[in-house]
C-alpha positions in Angstrom: -41.9 43.2 -113.8 -42.9 43.8 -117.4 -46.1 45.6 -118.2 -48.0 45.2 -121.4 -50.0 48.2 -122.7 -53.2 47.7 -124.7 -55.6 50.1 -126.4 -59.3 49.8 -127.2 -61.3 50.9 -130.2 -64.3 53.0 -129.0 -67.8 52.5 -130.5 -67.5 55.6 -132.7 -64.3 54.3 -134.4 -65.6 50.8 -135.0 -66.6 49.9 -138.6 -68.1 46.8 -140.1 -65.3 44.7 -141.5 -62.8 45.5 -138.8 -60.9 42.4 -137.8 -58.6 41.2 -135.0 -56.9 38.0 -133.9 -55.7 36.5 -130.6 -53.7 33.3 -130.3 -52.8 30.9 -127.5 -51.2 27.4 -127.4 -53.1 25.0 -125.2 -50.9 23.4 -122.6 -51.5 20.7 -119.9 -51.7 23.3 -117.2 -54.5 25.1 -119.1 -56.7 22.0 -118.9 -56.0 21.5 -115.2 -56.6 25.1 -114.3 -59.8 25.3 -116.4 -61.0 22.1 -114.7 -60.3 23.6 -111.3 -62.0 26.9 -112.0 -65.0 25.5 -113.8 -65.5 22.4 -111.8 -65.6 20.3 -115.1 -63.5 17.3 -114.2 -64.8 15.2 -117.1 -62.2 12.4 -117.6 -62.3 13.1 -121.4 -60.2 16.2 -120.5 -58.0 14.9 -117.7 -57.6 11.1 -117.9 -55.5 9.8 -120.9 -56.7 6.1 -120.4 -60.4 7.1 -120.3 -60.0 9.5 -123.2 -58.2 6.9 -125.4 -61.3 4.8 -125.4 -63.6 7.6 -126.7 -64.4 8.6 -130.3 -61.7 11.3 -129.9 -58.9 8.7 -129.2 -57.3 10.9 -126.7 -57.7 13.9 -124.4 -59.4 17.0 -125.7 -59.6 20.5 -124.2 -62.9 21.7 -122.7 -65.1 23.3 -125.3 -65.6 26.4 -123.2 -61.8 26.8 -122.8 -61.8 27.5 -126.5 -64.8 29.7 -126.1 -63.2 31.6 -123.3 -60.4 32.6 -125.7 -63.1 34.6 -127.6 -63.7 36.5 -124.4 -60.0 37.3 -124.1 -59.9 38.5 -127.7 -62.9 40.8 -127.2 -61.5 42.1 -123.9 -57.9 42.7 -125.1 -58.2 43.2 -128.9 -61.5 44.2 -130.4 -63.1 46.3 -129.1 -60.7 45.9 -126.2 -60.6 47.3 -122.6 -63.9 48.6 -121.4 -66.0 46.2 -123.5 -69.0 44.5 -122.0 -69.9 41.0 -123.2 -73.6 40.8 -123.7 -74.1 37.5 -125.4 -72.5 34.8 -127.5 -73.6 31.9 -129.7 -71.2 29.0 -130.1 -71.1 26.0 -132.4 -68.3 23.5 -131.6 -67.3 21.7 -134.8 -63.9 20.0 -133.9 -62.0 19.4 -130.6 -58.9 21.3 -129.4 -56.0 19.2 -128.0 -53.0 19.8 -125.9 -50.3 21.4 -128.0 -52.8 23.1 -130.4 -52.3 26.7 -131.1 -55.7 28.3 -131.2 -56.4 31.5 -133.0 -59.5 33.5 -132.4 -60.7 35.6 -135.4 -63.0 38.5 -134.7 -64.9 40.6 -137.3 -67.2 43.5 -136.7 -70.5 42.7 -138.5 -72.8 45.5 -137.5 -73.1 48.5 -135.3 -76.3 48.6 -133.3 -77.9 51.2 -131.0 -76.8 51.8 -127.5 -73.1 51.3 -128.2 -73.6 47.6 -129.2 -71.8 45.7 -131.9 -72.3 42.3 -133.5 -69.0 40.4 -133.9 -68.4 37.2 -135.9 -66.2 34.9 -133.8 -64.2 31.8 -134.9 -61.6 29.7 -133.3 -59.1 27.9 -135.6 -56.3 25.5 -134.9 -52.8 25.7 -136.3 -53.9 23.8 -139.4 -56.7 26.3 -140.1 -59.5 23.9 -139.1 -62.4 25.8 -137.6 -63.1 24.5 -134.1 -65.7 27.0 -132.9 -68.0 29.4 -134.8 -70.3 31.9 -133.4 -71.4 35.5 -133.0 -71.0 37.9 -130.0 -73.0 40.9 -129.0 -70.7 43.4 -127.2 -71.2 46.8 -125.7 -68.2 48.7 -127.0 -66.4 51.3 -124.9 -67.5 54.9 -125.4 -64.1 56.5 -125.2 -60.5 55.6 -126.1 -58.5 53.9 -123.3 -55.0 52.7 -122.8 -54.5 50.2 -120.0 -51.5 48.4 -118.6 -51.8 44.6 -118.0 -49.8 43.3 -115.1 -48.4 39.8 -115.4 -50.1 37.1 -113.4 -48.2 35.6 -110.4 -46.7 32.2 -111.0 -49.1 29.3 -110.3 -47.8 26.0 -108.9 -49.6 22.8 -110.2 -49.4 19.6 -108.3 
């Protein structure tokens, strides 16, 4: 079993302008699993025939699936393990589709009192189109940490 080690950046080491990225390709199973976990079974995400008749002309990923990748980027990249998500604004500008590789871009905007930072958040597809824009407030960890991430067990779908 392969373990991945990740580090955080504690509050004292964070500076405005620091950046990080996190990428993931959206697959069929991601839409199914997200629908199961969230309870959002909108046919726009799951039914090709229904989705073909919409303004999107096909299935799109749940907006909050794209948004949840921001959470992963904050938790695993910047500031990383030990971060506490306090708030997030999101504006959805374009849909994500199965097969898209989404890249989250984070940038520290400002250090605030009580170990809090403001972080600009964007999600782009492989063409560079911005799909989601926003801003997060995060309580950064106080001390340096290194953690090992265990791989998830395999999940069988239908």
